[in-house]
C-alpha positions as CSV (number, residue, x, y, z in Angstrom):
1,X,12.5,8.9,13.5
2,X,15.4,10.0,11.3
3,X,15.0,9.7,7.6
4,X,16.8,6.7,6.1
5,X,18.9,7.3,3.0
6,X,20.3,4.2,1.4
7,X,22.1,3.3,-1.8
8,X,19.8,0.2,-1.9
9,X,16.7,2.3,-2.0
10,X,14.2,1.7,-4.9
11,X,11.5,4.1,-5.9
12,X,8.1,2.6,-7.1
13,X,5.1,4.1,-8.7
14,X,2.9,3.2,-5.7
15,X,1.1,4.5,-2.6
16,X,1.6,3.2,0.9
17,X,-0.6,3.4,3.9
18,X,-0.1,2.0,7.3
19,X,-2.2,0.7,10.2
20,X,0.0,0.7,13.4
21,X,3.2,0.8,11.3
22,X,2.1,-2.2,9.2
23,X,2.2,-1.0,5.6
24,X,0.1,-1.8,2.5
25,X,1.7,-1.0,-0.8
26,X,-0.9,0.0,-3.4
27,X,0.3,-0.3,-7.0
28,X,-1.4,0.4,-10.3
29,X,-1.4,2.7,-13.3
30,X,-2.4,6.4,-13.1
31,X,-6.2,6.6,-12.5
32,X,-6.4,3.1,-11.0
33,X,-7.5,4.5,-7.6
34,X,-4.4,4.4,-5.5
35,X,-4.9,7.8,-4.0
36,X,-8.7,7.4,-3.7
37,X,-8.3,4.1,-1.9
38,X,-5.5,5.6,0.3
39,X,-7.8,8.5,1.3
40,X,-10.6,6.1,2.2
41,X,-8.2,4.0,4.3
42,X,-7.0,7.1,6.1
43,X,-10.6,7.9,7.0
44,X,-10.7,4.4,8.6
45,X,-7.7,4.9,10.8
46,X,-4.7,4.3,8.5
47,X,-1.9,6.7,8.1
48,X,-0.5,7.9,4.8
49,X,3.1,6.9,4.2
50,X,3.4,8.0,0.5
51,X,1.3,9.0,-2.5
52,X,2.2,8.2,-6.1
53,X,5.9,7.4,-5.4
54,X,7.2,5.2,-2.6
55,X,10.8,4.6,-1.7
56,X,11.5,1.1,-0.5
57,X,14.5,-0.4,1.3
58,X,15.6,-3.0,3.8
59,X,16.2,-2.0,7.4
60,X,17.0,-4.6,10.1
61,X,15.9,-7.4,7.6
62,X,12.5,-5.9,7.0
63,X,11.1,-4.3,3.9
64,X,10.3,-0.6,4.6
65,X,8.5,2.2,2.8
66,X,8.8,5.9,3.0
67,X,7.9,8.9,0.9
68,X,10.4,10.8,-1.2
69,X,11.5,13.9,0.7
70,X,9.6,16.3,-1.7
71,X,6.3,14.4,-1.3
72,X,6.2,13.8,2.5
73,X,2.7,14.3,3.9
74,X,1.0,15.2,0.6
75,X,-1.6,13.4,-1.4
76,X,-3.3,14.3,-4.7
77,X,-7.0,14.2,-4.4
78,X,-8.5,14.0,-7.9
79,X,-11.0,16.9,-8.3
80,X,-9.5,18.9,-5.4
81,X,-5.7,19.1,-5.9
82,X,-2.7,18.3,-3.7
83,X,-3.5,18.5,0.0
84,X,-1.5,18.1,3.1
85,X,-2.5,17.5,6.7
86,X,-3.8,13.9,6.6
87,X,-2.7,11.5,9.4
88,X,0.7,10.3,8.3
89,X,3.5,7.9,9.1
90,X,7.1,8.6,8.1
91,X,8.0,4.9,7.6
92,X,6.2,1.6,7.6
93,X,7.1,-2.1,7.2
94,X,5.5,-3.4,4.0
95,X,3.4,-6.4,4.9
96,X,1.1,-6.6,1.9
97,X,1.2,-5.6,-1.8
98,X,-2.1,-4.9,-3.5
99,X,-2.2,-4.5,-7.3
100,X,-5.2,-2.5,-8.4
101,X,-6.8,-3.7,-11.6
102,X,-9.1,-2.0,-14.0
103,X,-12.8,-2.4,-13.5
104,X,-14.2,-4.9,-15.9
105,X,-11.1,-7.1,-15.8
106,X,-13.0,-9.7,-13.8
107,X,-10.9,-12.5,-15.2
108,X,-7.8,-11.1,-13.5
109,X,-9.3,-11.6,-10.0
110,X,-9.9,-15.1,-9.0
111,X,-12.9,-15.8,-6.7
112,X,-10.7,-17.9,-4.4
113,X,-7.1,-17.2,-5.5
114,X,-4.1,-19.3,-4.6
115,X,-1.7,-17.5,-2.2
116,X,0.7,-15.3,-4.2
117,X,3.8,-13.4,-3.1
118,X,6.3,-11.0,-4.7
119,X,9.9,-10.7,-3.7
120,X,11.2,-7.1,-3.2
121,X,14.7,-6.6,-2.0
122,X,14.9,-10.3,-1.1
123,X,11.7,-10.2,1.1
124,X,8.6,-12.2,0.1
125,X,5.5,-10.2,0.5
126,X,1.9,-11.4,0.1
127,X,0.3,-10.1,-3.2
128,X,-3.4,-9.5,-3.8
129,X,-5.4,-8.0,-6.7
130,X,-8.4,-5.8,-6.1
131,X,-10.6,-3.2,-7.8
132,X,-9.9,0.1,-5.9
133,X,-13.4,1.5,-6.4
134,X,-15.3,-1.4,-5.0
135,X,-17.2,-0.4,-1.9
136,X,-15.6,-3.3,-0.1
137,X,-12.0,-2.5,-1.1
138,X,-11.0,-0.9,2.2
139,X,-12.5,-3.9,4.1
140,X,-10.5,-6.3,1.8
141,X,-7.3,-4.3,2.5
142,X,-7.8,-4.6,6.2
143,X,-8.5,-8.3,5.8
144,X,-5.4,-9.1,3.9
145,X,-3.3,-7.0,6.3
146,X,-4.8,-9.0,9.2
147,X,-3.9,-12.2,7.3
148,X,-0.3,-11.0,6.8
149,X,0.1,-10.1,10.4
150,X,-1.4,-13.4,11.7
151,X,-4.6,-11.8,13.2
152,X,-6.7,-13.8,10.7
153,X,-6.2,-16.9,8.6
154,X,-7.7,-18.4,5.5
155,X,-9.6,-21.6,6.0
156,X,-9.0,-24.2,3.3
């Protein structure tokens, strides 16, 4: 797929991984676990779209993510360095945003939160908050992606 260059492109401090082209945008400050969680998701079948910086833009009415040209296919693995060669995806539709919060900030994450969204480039995207280093974090990511794509639903 040819690389998209758009004047309406925005760069975020975030990672993106994709399952079958369906992207999960992982946001959080340095050290919050974006790359660690991305690495664990790739080991479960996801593909790396971007690490640390993600370019977002609209294509055919859908919010898309890609890596900046200089970072394509690379991820920083804390304690090892910058590596290349993980399963990767050049572009993905952003279906979910996950804000990673600091461990110990339990009051930030509701036990049963009200549905939340964030609007990026005019597109409403489901928004969730998780701790990246929880053992269940990859399972939760796959669950919210399944909710966003209609494969699962929340029972009220």
